[in-house]
PyMOL commands that place a pseudoatom at each C-alpha (Angstrom):
pseudoatom trace, name=CA, resn=MET, resi=1, chain=A, elem=C, hetatm=0, pos=[-39.184, -24.791, 2.941]
pseudoatom trace, name=CA, resn=ALA, resi=2, chain=A, elem=C, hetatm=0, pos=[-37.403, -24.719, 6.320]
pseudoatom trace, name=CA, resn=ARG, resi=3, chain=A, elem=C, hetatm=0, pos=[-34.332, -26.197, 4.639]
pseudoatom trace, name=CA, resn=VAL, resi=4, chain=A, elem=C, hetatm=0, pos=[-33.738, -23.091, 2.505]
pseudoatom trace, name=CA, resn=PRO, resi=5, chain=A, elem=C, hetatm=0, pos=[-32.953, -20.747, 5.457]
pseudoatom trace, name=CA, resn=VAL, resi=6, chain=A, elem=C, hetatm=0, pos=[-30.704, -23.398, 7.031]
pseudoatom trace, name=CA, resn=LEU, resi=7, chain=A, elem=C, hetatm=0, pos=[-28.864, -23.835, 3.728]
pseudoatom trace, name=CA, resn=LEU, resi=8, chain=A, elem=C, hetatm=0, pos=[-28.481, -20.072, 3.355]
pseudoatom trace, name=CA, resn=LEU, resi=9, chain=A, elem=C, hetatm=0, pos=[-27.100, -19.790, 6.884]
pseudoatom trace, name=CA, resn=ALA, resi=10, chain=A, elem=C, hetatm=0, pos=[-24.621, -22.586, 6.202]
pseudoatom trace, name=CA, resn=LEU, resi=11, chain=A, elem=C, hetatm=0, pos=[-23.471, -20.903, 2.987]
pseudoatom trace, name=CA, resn=LEU, resi=12, chain=A, elem=C, hetatm=0, pos=[-23.125, -17.552, 4.747]
pseudoatom trace, name=CA, resn=ALA, resi=13, chain=A, elem=C, hetatm=0, pos=[-21.093, -19.115, 7.558]
pseudoatom trace, name=CA, resn=ALA, resi=14, chain=A, elem=C, hetatm=0, pos=[-18.802, -20.812, 5.027]
pseudoatom trace, name=CA, resn=ALA, resi=15, chain=A, elem=C, hetatm=0, pos=[-18.323, -17.554, 3.121]
pseudoatom trace, name=CA, resn=LEU, resi=16, chain=A, elem=C, hetatm=0, pos=[-17.450, -15.654, 6.299]
pseudoatom trace, name=CA, resn=ALA, resi=17, chain=A, elem=C, hetatm=0, pos=[-15.003, -18.332, 7.365]
pseudoatom trace, name=CA, resn=ALA, resi=18, chain=A, elem=C, hetatm=0, pos=[-13.254, -18.078, 3.999]
pseudoatom trace, name=CA, resn=ALA, resi=19, chain=A, elem=C, hetatm=0, pos=[-13.263, -14.257, 3.869]
pseudoatom trace, name=CA, resn=PRO, resi=20, chain=A, elem=C, hetatm=0, pos=[-9.931, -12.484, 4.277]
pseudoatom trace, name=CA, resn=ALA, resi=21, chain=A, elem=C, hetatm=0, pos=[-9.329, -11.132, 7.779]
pseudoatom trace, name=CA, resn=ALA, resi=22, chain=A, elem=C, hetatm=0, pos=[-8.830, -7.632, 6.384]
pseudoatom trace, name=CA, resn=ALA, resi=23, chain=A, elem=C, hetatm=0, pos=[-12.431, -7.653, 5.174]
pseudoatom trace, name=CA, resn=LEU, resi=24, chain=A, elem=C, hetatm=0, pos=[-13.632, -8.613, 8.624]
pseudoatom trace, name=CA, resn=GLY, resi=25, chain=A, elem=C, hetatm=0, pos=[-11.363, -6.596, 10.918]
pseudoatom trace, name=CA, resn=GLY, resi=26, chain=A, elem=C, hetatm=0, pos=[-10.487, -3.721, 8.635]
pseudoatom trace, name=CA, resn=ARG, resi=27, chain=A, elem=C, hetatm=0, pos=[-6.851, -3.708, 9.802]
pseudoatom trace, name=CA, resn=GLY, resi=28, chain=A, elem=C, hetatm=0, pos=[-5.622, -7.076, 8.536]
pseudoatom trace, name=CA, resn=ALA, resi=29, chain=A, elem=C, hetatm=0, pos=[-5.655, -9.131, 11.756]
pseudoatom trace, name=CA, resn=ARG, resi=30, chain=A, elem=C, hetatm=0, pos=[-6.760, -12.747, 11.998]
pseudoatom trace, name=CA, resn=VAL, resi=31, chain=A, elem=C, hetatm=0, pos=[-9.788, -13.244, 14.205]
pseudoatom trace, name=CA, resn=GLY, resi=32, chain=A, elem=C, hetatm=0, pos=[-8.525, -14.578, 17.546]
pseudoatom trace, name=CA, resn=GLY, resi=33, chain=A, elem=C, hetatm=0, pos=[-4.827, -14.651, 16.657]
pseudoatom trace, name=CA, resn=TRP, resi=34, chain=A, elem=C, hetatm=0, pos=[-2.104, -12.044, 17.016]
pseudoatom trace, name=CA, resn=GLY, resi=35, chain=A, elem=C, hetatm=0, pos=[-0.917, -10.502, 13.776]
pseudoatom trace, name=CA, resn=PRO, resi=36, chain=A, elem=C, hetatm=0, pos=[1.402, -7.659, 12.870]
pseudoatom trace, name=CA, resn=ILE, resi=37, chain=A, elem=C, hetatm=0, pos=[0.041, -4.139, 12.606]
pseudoatom trace, name=CA, resn=PRO, resi=38, chain=A, elem=C, hetatm=0, pos=[0.591, -3.350, 8.916]
pseudoatom trace, name=CA, resn=ASP, resi=39, chain=A, elem=C, hetatm=0, pos=[1.335, 0.364, 9.394]
pseudoatom trace, name=CA, resn=VAL, resi=40, chain=A, elem=C, hetatm=0, pos=[2.516, 1.505, 12.818]
pseudoatom trace, name=CA, resn=THR, resi=41, chain=A, elem=C, hetatm=0, pos=[2.850, 5.049, 11.470]
pseudoatom trace, name=CA, resn=ASP, resi=42, chain=A, elem=C, hetatm=0, pos=[-0.958, 5.180, 11.270]
pseudoatom trace, name=CA, resn=ALA, resi=43, chain=A, elem=C, hetatm=0, pos=[-2.224, 8.139, 13.320]
pseudoatom trace, name=CA, resn=HIS, resi=44, chain=A, elem=C, hetatm=0, pos=[-4.546, 5.938, 15.412]
pseudoatom trace, name=CA, resn=ILE, resi=45, chain=A, elem=C, hetatm=0, pos=[-1.725, 3.549, 16.358]
pseudoatom trace, name=CA, resn=GLN, resi=46, chain=A, elem=C, hetatm=0, pos=[0.580, 6.414, 17.307]
pseudoatom trace, name=CA, resn=GLU, resi=47, chain=A, elem=C, hetatm=0, pos=[-2.220, 8.021, 19.340]
pseudoatom trace, name=CA, resn=LEU, resi=48, chain=A, elem=C, hetatm=0, pos=[-2.831, 4.694, 21.151]
pseudoatom trace, name=CA, resn=GLY, resi=49, chain=A, elem=C, hetatm=0, pos=[0.866, 4.475, 22.022]
pseudoatom trace, name=CA, resn=GLY, resi=50, chain=A, elem=C, hetatm=0, pos=[0.868, 8.026, 23.370]
pseudoatom trace, name=CA, resn=TRP, resi=51, chain=A, elem=C, hetatm=0, pos=[-2.270, 7.339, 25.371]
pseudoatom trace, name=CA, resn=ALA, resi=52, chain=A, elem=C, hetatm=0, pos=[-0.723, 4.163, 26.850]
pseudoatom trace, name=CA, resn=VAL, resi=53, chain=A, elem=C, hetatm=0, pos=[2.444, 5.978, 27.973]
pseudoatom trace, name=CA, resn=GLU, resi=54, chain=A, elem=C, hetatm=0, pos=[0.341, 8.812, 29.399]
pseudoatom trace, name=CA, resn=GLN, resi=55, chain=A, elem=C, hetatm=0, pos=[-1.802, 6.367, 31.393]
pseudoatom trace, name=CA, resn=HIS, resi=56, chain=A, elem=C, hetatm=0, pos=[1.261, 4.555, 32.714]
pseudoatom trace, name=CA, resn=ALA, resi=57, chain=A, elem=C, hetatm=0, pos=[2.982, 7.823, 33.679]
pseudoatom trace, name=CA, resn=ARG, resi=58, chain=A, elem=C, hetatm=0, pos=[-0.153, 9.001, 35.481]
pseudoatom trace, name=CA, resn=LEU, resi=59, chain=A, elem=C, hetatm=0, pos=[-0.369, 5.778, 37.503]
pseudoatom trace, name=CA, resn=ALA, resi=60, chain=A, elem=C, hetatm=0, pos=[3.361, 5.321, 38.157]
pseudoatom trace, name=CA, resn=SER, resi=61, chain=A, elem=C, hetatm=0, pos=[4.301, 8.998, 38.508]
pseudoatom trace, name=CA, resn=ASP, resi=62, chain=A, elem=C, hetatm=0, pos=[7.571, 8.274, 36.704]
pseudoatom trace, name=CA, resn=GLY, resi=63, chain=A, elem=C, hetatm=0, pos=[7.446, 11.122, 34.181]
pseudoatom trace, name=CA, resn=LEU, resi=64, chain=A, elem=C, hetatm=0, pos=[7.735, 8.953, 31.069]
pseudoatom trace, name=CA, resn=ARG, resi=65, chain=A, elem=C, hetatm=0, pos=[7.031, 10.771, 27.812]
pseudoatom trace, name=CA, resn=PHE, resi=66, chain=A, elem=C, hetatm=0, pos=[5.920, 9.131, 24.596]
pseudoatom trace, name=CA, resn=ARG, resi=67, chain=A, elem=C, hetatm=0, pos=[8.193, 9.285, 21.567]
pseudoatom trace, name=CA, resn=ARG, resi=68, chain=A, elem=C, hetatm=0, pos=[6.740, 6.811, 19.062]
pseudoatom trace, name=CA, resn=VAL, resi=69, chain=A, elem=C, hetatm=0, pos=[5.363, 3.339, 18.388]
pseudoatom trace, name=CA, resn=THR, resi=70, chain=A, elem=C, hetatm=0, pos=[8.082, 1.330, 16.641]
pseudoatom trace, name=CA, resn=ARG, resi=71, chain=A, elem=C, hetatm=0, pos=[6.141, -1.872, 15.925]
pseudoatom trace, name=CA, resn=GLY, resi=72, chain=A, elem=C, hetatm=0, pos=[3.086, -3.707, 17.111]
pseudoatom trace, name=CA, resn=GLU, resi=73, chain=A, elem=C, hetatm=0, pos=[0.680, -6.597, 16.973]
pseudoatom trace, name=CA, resn=GLN, resi=74, chain=A, elem=C, hetatm=0, pos=[-3.082, -6.744, 17.123]
pseudoatom trace, name=CA, resn=GLN, resi=75, chain=A, elem=C, hetatm=0, pos=[-5.656, -9.362, 18.063]
pseudoatom trace, name=CA, resn=VAL, resi=76, chain=A, elem=C, hetatm=0, pos=[-9.314, -9.275, 17.118]
pseudoatom trace, name=CA, resn=VAL, resi=77, chain=A, elem=C, hetatm=0, pos=[-11.489, -10.028, 20.141]
pseudoatom trace, name=CA, resn=SER, resi=78, chain=A, elem=C, hetatm=0, pos=[-14.739, -8.349, 21.143]
pseudoatom trace, name=CA, resn=GLY, resi=79, chain=A, elem=C, hetatm=0, pos=[-12.922, -5.212, 20.111]
pseudoatom trace, name=CA, resn=MET, resi=80, chain=A, elem=C, hetatm=0, pos=[-9.160, -5.178, 19.553]
pseudoatom trace, name=CA, resn=ASN, resi=81, chain=A, elem=C, hetatm=0, pos=[-6.129, -5.973, 21.678]
pseudoatom trace, name=CA, resn=TYR, resi=82, chain=A, elem=C, hetatm=0, pos=[-2.954, -4.128, 20.752]
pseudoatom trace, name=CA, resn=ARG, resi=83, chain=A, elem=C, hetatm=0, pos=[0.600, -4.992, 21.790]
pseudoatom trace, name=CA, resn=LEU, resi=84, chain=A, elem=C, hetatm=0, pos=[2.592, -1.847, 21.082]
pseudoatom trace, name=CA, resn=PHE, resi=85, chain=A, elem=C, hetatm=0, pos=[6.360, -1.511, 21.256]
pseudoatom trace, name=CA, resn=VAL, resi=86, chain=A, elem=C, hetatm=0, pos=[6.987, 2.111, 22.163]
pseudoatom trace, name=CA, resn=ASP, resi=87, chain=A, elem=C, hetatm=0, pos=[9.954, 4.366, 22.721]
pseudoatom trace, name=CA, resn=ALA, resi=88, chain=A, elem=C, hetatm=0, pos=[9.502, 6.571, 25.769]
pseudoatom trace, name=CA, resn=ALA, resi=89, chain=A, elem=C, hetatm=0, pos=[11.827, 9.012, 27.488]
pseudoatom trace, name=CA, resn=ASP, resi=90, chain=A, elem=C, hetatm=0, pos=[12.287, 9.546, 31.210]
pseudoatom trace, name=CA, resn=GLY, resi=91, chain=A, elem=C, hetatm=0, pos=[12.582, 12.948, 32.878]
pseudoatom trace, name=CA, resn=SER, resi=92, chain=A, elem=C, hetatm=0, pos=[16.271, 13.241, 31.939]
pseudoatom trace, name=CA, resn=GLY, resi=93, chain=A, elem=C, hetatm=0, pos=[15.502, 12.536, 28.278]
pseudoatom trace, name=CA, resn=LYS, resi=94, chain=A, elem=C, hetatm=0, pos=[16.945, 9.005, 28.272]
pseudoatom trace, name=CA, resn=SER, resi=95, chain=A, elem=C, hetatm=0, pos=[14.953, 6.855, 25.871]
pseudoatom trace, name=CA, resn=ALA, resi=96, chain=A, elem=C, hetatm=0, pos=[14.019, 3.221, 26.511]
pseudoatom trace, name=CA, resn=PRO, resi=97, chain=A, elem=C, hetatm=0, pos=[11.753, 0.630, 24.848]
pseudoatom trace, name=CA, resn=TYR, resi=98, chain=A, elem=C, hetatm=0, pos=[8.510, -0.502, 26.500]
pseudoatom trace, name=CA, resn=VAL, resi=99, chain=A, elem=C, hetatm=0, pos=[5.685, -2.876, 25.654]
pseudoatom trace, name=CA, resn=ALA, resi=100, chain=A, elem=C, hetatm=0, pos=[2.164, -1.561, 26.198]
pseudoatom trace, name=CA, resn=GLU, resi=101, chain=A, elem=C, hetatm=0, pos=[-0.931, -3.719, 25.861]
pseudoatom trace, name=CA, resn=VAL, resi=102, chain=A, elem=C, hetatm=0, pos=[-4.162, -1.888, 25.207]
pseudoatom trace, name=CA, resn=TYR, resi=103, chain=A, elem=C, hetatm=0, pos=[-7.716, -3.161, 24.811]
pseudoatom trace, name=CA, resn=GLU, resi=104, chain=A, elem=C, hetatm=0, pos=[-10.013, -1.008, 22.704]
pseudoatom trace, name=CA, resn=GLN, resi=105, chain=A, elem=C, hetatm=0, pos=[-13.661, -1.374, 21.779]
pseudoatom trace, name=CA, resn=SER, resi=106, chain=A, elem=C, hetatm=0, pos=[-14.476, 1.504, 19.437]
pseudoatom trace, name=CA, resn=TRP, resi=107, chain=A, elem=C, hetatm=0, pos=[-18.272, 1.155, 19.419]
pseudoatom trace, name=CA, resn=THR, resi=108, chain=A, elem=C, hetatm=0, pos=[-18.471, 1.545, 23.213]
pseudoatom trace, name=CA, resn=LYS, resi=109, chain=A, elem=C, hetatm=0, pos=[-15.557, 4.009, 23.377]
pseudoatom trace, name=CA, resn=THR, resi=110, chain=A, elem=C, hetatm=0, pos=[-13.800, 1.635, 25.794]
pseudoatom trace, name=CA, resn=ARG, resi=111, chain=A, elem=C, hetatm=0, pos=[-10.036, 1.784, 26.157]
pseudoatom trace, name=CA, resn=GLN, resi=112, chain=A, elem=C, hetatm=0, pos=[-7.971, 0.027, 28.849]
pseudoatom trace, name=CA, resn=LEU, resi=113, chain=A, elem=C, hetatm=0, pos=[-4.251, -0.201, 29.490]
pseudoatom trace, name=CA, resn=THR, resi=114, chain=A, elem=C, hetatm=0, pos=[-3.869, -3.876, 30.419]
pseudoatom trace, name=CA, resn=SER, resi=115, chain=A, elem=C, hetatm=0, pos=[-0.074, -4.055, 30.693]
pseudoatom trace, name=CA, resn=PHE, resi=116, chain=A, elem=C, hetatm=0, pos=[2.941, -1.760, 30.524]
pseudoatom trace, name=CA, resn=LYS, resi=117, chain=A, elem=C, hetatm=0, pos=[6.488, -2.968, 31.080]
pseudoatom trace, name=CA, resn=PRO, resi=118, chain=A, elem=C, hetatm=0, pos=[10.049, -2.524, 29.850]
pseudoatom trace, name=CA, resn=ALA, resi=119, chain=A, elem=C, hetatm=0, pos=[10.697, -4.395, 26.623]
pseudoatom trace, name=CA, resn=ALA, resi=120, chain=A, elem=C, hetatm=0, pos=[13.144, -7.293, 26.760]
pseudoatom trace, name=CA, resn=ASN, resi=121, chain=A, elem=C, hetatm=0, pos=[16.234, -6.327, 24.781]
for i in range(1, 121): cmd.bond("trace and resi %d" % i, "trace and resi %d" % (i + 1))
show_as sticks, trace
zoom trace
């Protein structure tokens, strides 16, 4: 009788391993690996980009203003890591590309800006 639960657990583990990442992560990312964000025009992705620029500007006091997320990658961890390529403008209105890395864990409402730097051209 003890073999039935073990067999069921093994079958469940095999099914989860074979399941598409979109079914697991809801946004199409592979568990543990970086993958493209399918739709960077998504309101949540744009909001994350704006939040990242706002956090950077608050810490650096450089007056950057968010324009838009142009592309990005995501990584499923205990939450989600995002690597967002954003356009931001300085105080004079000159636009430049930046890379912002954000960690988000929705169920604990955790959000951290882990990196923000000029994008390599």
